[in-house]
C-alpha positions as CSV (number, residue, x, y, z in Angstrom):
1,M,89.9,-9.4,104.3
2,D,94.1,-8.4,105.2
3,L,96.8,-11.1,105.8
4,R,95.9,-9.7,110.1
5,S,92.5,-10.2,110.2
6,R,93.3,-13.8,107.5
7,L,95.7,-15.4,109.9
8,E,93.6,-14.7,113.2
9,F,90.4,-16.2,111.6
10,L,92.8,-19.5,110.2
11,L,93.9,-19.1,114.0
12,R,90.2,-18.8,115.9
13,A,88.0,-21.7,113.1
14,G,90.7,-23.2,110.7
15,P,90.7,-23.4,107.3
16,P,86.5,-23.3,106.1
17,G,85.6,-26.9,104.5
18,A,89.2,-28.4,103.6
19,A,90.9,-30.5,106.1
20,S,94.3,-30.3,107.4
21,G,96.9,-31.2,104.2
22,E,94.2,-29.9,102.0
23,V,96.1,-27.4,100.8
24,H,99.7,-28.8,99.9
25,R,97.8,-31.5,97.6
26,R,96.1,-28.4,95.9
27,A,99.4,-26.9,95.8
28,R,101.1,-29.4,94.2
29,A,98.6,-30.8,91.6
30,V,99.0,-27.3,90.2
31,M,103.0,-27.8,90.4
32,L,102.5,-30.6,88.5
33,A,100.0,-28.8,86.0
34,D,101.2,-25.5,85.5
35,P,103.5,-25.2,83.0
36,R,104.7,-22.6,85.0
37,G,105.7,-25.5,88.1
38,V,107.4,-28.8,87.1
39,A,107.5,-31.8,84.9
40,Q,108.3,-34.8,87.4
41,P,108.1,-34.6,91.1
42,D,111.6,-35.7,91.0
43,F,113.0,-32.3,89.4
44,R,116.4,-30.8,89.2
45,L,116.7,-27.2,91.5
46,E,118.3,-25.8,89.4
47,R,116.4,-22.0,88.7
48,P,114.3,-20.4,91.5
49,A,110.8,-19.7,88.7
50,P,108.9,-22.7,89.8
51,L,110.0,-21.4,93.5
52,E,108.8,-17.9,93.4
53,F,105.6,-20.1,91.4
54,L,105.0,-22.0,94.2
55,A,104.6,-19.6,96.1
56,Q,102.6,-17.3,94.8
57,V,99.8,-20.9,94.7
58,Y,100.3,-21.3,98.4
59,D,99.9,-17.8,99.0
60,G,96.5,-17.8,96.6
61,L,95.1,-21.1,98.1
62,C,96.0,-19.7,101.8
63,F,95.7,-15.9,101.4
64,E,94.4,-15.4,98.4
65,G,96.7,-12.9,97.9
66,A,97.0,-11.5,101.0
67,L,100.2,-11.8,102.2
68,T,102.0,-10.8,98.8
69,A,100.3,-7.2,99.0
70,A,101.2,-7.2,102.6
71,L,105.0,-7.6,101.8
72,A,104.8,-5.1,99.2
73,G,103.4,-3.2,102.2
74,F,107.0,-2.6,104.2
75,L,109.5,-4.6,101.1
76,D,111.8,-1.7,98.4
77,A,111.0,-5.0,96.4
78,P,109.3,-8.5,95.7
79,V,110.8,-10.7,97.9
80,E,113.9,-13.1,96.2
81,F,113.9,-16.7,95.4
82,R,117.4,-17.9,94.9
83,V,119.2,-21.7,94.7
84,S,122.5,-21.5,96.9
85,P,124.9,-24.2,96.0
86,R,127.1,-22.4,99.2
87,L,124.3,-23.0,101.8
88,T,125.4,-26.3,102.9
89,G,124.5,-25.9,106.9
90,R,121.1,-26.2,106.6
91,P,118.4,-26.9,103.7
92,L,116.4,-22.7,103.8
93,A,117.9,-19.7,105.2
94,L,115.5,-16.9,105.3
95,E,117.4,-13.1,105.3
96,K,116.6,-9.6,105.7
97,V,118.8,-7.8,103.1
98,G,118.6,-4.0,104.6
99,V,120.9,-1.8,107.4
100,R,119.2,0.2,109.3
101,S,115.3,-1.5,108.6
102,L,113.8,-4.4,105.9
103,R,113.5,-3.4,102.9
104,R,114.2,-6.8,101.6
105,A,114.2,-10.5,101.4
106,R,115.9,-13.3,100.1
107,V,114.9,-17.0,100.6
108,S,117.6,-19.1,99.5
109,Y,117.0,-23.0,99.0
110,S,120.0,-25.1,99.8
111,S,121.5,-26.7,96.1
112,A,123.4,-29.5,98.2
113,Y,120.7,-30.6,100.8
114,L,118.3,-31.4,97.2
115,A,120.7,-32.5,94.5
116,P,120.1,-36.1,93.2
117,G,121.1,-38.7,95.4
118,V,121.0,-37.0,98.2
119,Y,117.3,-36.0,99.2
120,P,114.9,-37.8,99.3
121,E,116.5,-40.6,100.2
122,P,115.4,-44.1,99.2
123,E,112.6,-44.4,101.1
124,G,112.0,-41.2,102.1
125,T,112.9,-38.0,104.4
126,W,111.0,-36.9,106.6
127,L,110.3,-32.8,106.7
128,C,107.5,-31.7,109.1
129,G,106.5,-34.6,110.2
130,H,105.6,-36.3,106.9
131,L,107.8,-38.4,104.6
132,C,108.6,-36.7,101.7
133,R,108.9,-39.5,98.8
134,D,110.4,-37.1,96.1
135,R,112.1,-34.2,95.7
136,L,108.7,-32.0,95.0
137,A,107.0,-32.8,98.4
138,M,110.2,-31.8,100.5
139,V,110.3,-28.0,98.2
140,Q,106.0,-28.3,99.3
141,R,107.3,-28.8,102.8
142,L,110.1,-26.2,102.8
143,T,108.0,-24.0,101.3
144,E,105.3,-23.9,103.6
145,Q,107.7,-22.9,106.4
146,V,108.5,-19.6,104.2
147,L,104.8,-19.2,103.4
148,L,104.8,-18.7,108.2
149,W,107.8,-17.0,108.6
150,L,106.6,-14.6,105.8
151,A,102.8,-14.1,107.4
152,V,104.9,-13.9,111.1
153,W,107.4,-10.8,109.5
154,C,104.5,-9.0,108.8
155,C,102.0,-10.2,111.9
156,P,104.7,-10.3,114.4
157,E,101.1,-9.8,116.7
158,V,100.4,-13.7,116.0
159,E,104.5,-15.8,116.7
160,A,103.0,-17.4,119.4
161,G,100.7,-19.0,117.0
162,L,103.0,-20.1,114.7
163,E,102.6,-23.6,114.9
164,R,99.0,-24.0,115.2
165,L,98.7,-22.0,111.4
166,G,101.7,-24.8,110.2
167,S,99.2,-27.2,111.7
168,I,96.1,-25.7,110.4
169,L,97.4,-25.1,107.0
170,F,100.0,-28.1,106.1
171,G,99.0,-30.4,108.9
172,H,102.5,-29.7,110.1
173,V,103.7,-31.8,113.3
174,A,104.4,-30.1,116.5
175,G,108.0,-30.6,117.0
176,A,109.1,-32.6,114.3
177,A,112.3,-33.6,114.2
178,P,114.3,-31.8,111.9
179,L,116.4,-32.9,108.2
180,P,119.4,-34.3,109.4
181,P,122.4,-32.7,108.6
182,L,123.8,-32.6,105.1
183,G,127.2,-34.3,106.1
184,V,125.5,-37.2,108.1
185,R,123.8,-38.2,104.8
186,L,126.8,-37.7,102.2
187,E,128.5,-39.8,104.2
188,A,125.7,-42.3,104.0
189,V,125.6,-41.6,100.1
190,H,129.4,-42.1,99.2
191,G,130.5,-44.4,102.1
192,I,133.1,-41.8,103.7
193,A,133.2,-40.1,107.1
194,P,135.5,-38.4,109.4
195,G,138.6,-40.3,110.4
196,D,138.8,-42.9,106.8
197,R,141.7,-43.2,105.2
198,V,141.3,-41.9,101.3
199,A,142.7,-41.8,98.1
200,F,142.7,-39.8,95.8
201,E,144.6,-38.6,92.1
202,V,145.1,-34.6,91.3
203,E,145.7,-35.1,87.5
204,G,147.2,-38.3,87.7
205,V,149.4,-37.5,90.7
206,P,148.3,-40.2,93.6
207,Y,147.7,-38.7,97.3
208,Q,146.5,-40.0,100.2
209,G,145.3,-38.8,103.6
210,V,141.9,-38.5,106.7
211,V,139.3,-37.3,106.8
212,E,138.2,-34.1,108.6
213,R,135.2,-33.5,107.9
214,V,132.4,-33.8,105.3
215,G,130.2,-32.2,102.9
216,R,130.5,-30.7,100.1
217,R,133.4,-31.8,99.0
218,A,135.7,-34.2,101.4
219,T,138.3,-31.8,103.4
220,V,140.8,-34.3,103.6
221,R,144.5,-33.3,105.9
222,V,147.2,-34.6,103.1
223,A,150.9,-35.3,104.2
224,D,153.5,-34.3,101.9
225,P,151.6,-32.5,100.1
226,D,152.3,-31.1,96.7
227,P,153.1,-27.5,97.0
228,D,150.8,-26.4,94.5
229,L,148.4,-28.4,95.9
230,D,147.1,-25.7,98.6
231,P,149.9,-23.2,99.5
232,G,148.4,-22.7,103.1
233,A,150.3,-25.6,104.7
234,W,150.5,-26.3,107.6
235,A,152.6,-28.9,110.4
236,G,150.4,-31.7,111.3
237,A,150.3,-33.9,114.5
238,D,153.4,-35.3,114.0
239,G,155.5,-32.6,112.7
240,R,154.9,-33.1,109.0
241,P,153.9,-31.5,106.4
242,A,150.9,-31.6,105.9
243,S,147.7,-29.6,104.3
244,R,143.9,-30.0,103.2
245,A,143.1,-30.3,100.4
246,H,139.0,-30.3,99.1
247,V,138.4,-33.2,97.2
248,P,134.6,-33.7,95.4
249,L,133.1,-37.2,96.7
250,G,133.0,-39.1,94.2
251,L,136.7,-39.0,93.6
252,L,137.6,-40.2,96.8
253,R,138.0,-44.4,97.7
254,R,138.6,-45.2,101.1
255,L,141.6,-47.7,102.2
256,A,140.9,-50.7,105.2
257,S,142.9,-49.3,108.6
258,G,144.0,-52.7,108.6
259,P,147.8,-54.0,108.3
260,A,149.9,-52.5,105.7
261,G,149.3,-54.2,102.3
262,E,145.3,-54.8,103.4
263,A,143.6,-54.9,100.0
264,P,141.9,-51.7,99.6
265,D,138.1,-50.6,99.5
266,P,137.3,-50.8,95.8
267,P,137.2,-47.4,93.9
268,P,134.0,-45.6,94.1
269,Q,131.5,-45.2,90.3
270,A,132.5,-43.4,88.3
271,G,131.5,-39.4,88.7
272,E,132.7,-35.8,89.1
273,S,135.9,-34.4,88.1
274,W,138.1,-32.2,90.2
């Protein structure tokens, strides 16, 4: 059965003899048992090989390999999976790579979102309407979304049934809230938010400034900076020379915003280096 026929059958009848969400549980079992998978549920997302294998597992369980065969019909190469530290605006990205036609496809997973200590949260993180208590569960839910996107690429006539397919195959909840932005989560983890006064050191030289943005690093507006810190100096709101520094969150300590001389917050735990 080709991919289009299989998708249309699923939309009509659902998966034969399998409860909604069973595919997720079976894929998890394979990933933890097979050496091509992951050794533990809270694995470090550092390389694409487990992601490629997980996609193959899902294709076999859901489509008996029909998705891979369909993609081979119009791509010049297999779908590229990668782990991206630069992807910070969202946990997952699917790109068409080609100028005049779709010749290649690239799936990027954000290592910043899935870094230890970020997501999942200690009490678990809701994704696709399900509580994910470890990193493998989150990666599975993201990969399920990838499989649905790729299926619609191959068979755009089923796009209207995308949410129904997600529900049938994986138990996804339509309209579920998306994963909160990375900056919001990092603010909670590190206790640093835009507008906070902070202090940090560079090669033993102390600096103070105001946080403008929180991402993988904090963007800090520093008054009277060392000219070597950032050559793109700019004037602050008070007209004094100021510059932006991009500082690892682990190096910042938040200063009390009360009267001068008030003791600052205790320094953070030892962590990142400049």
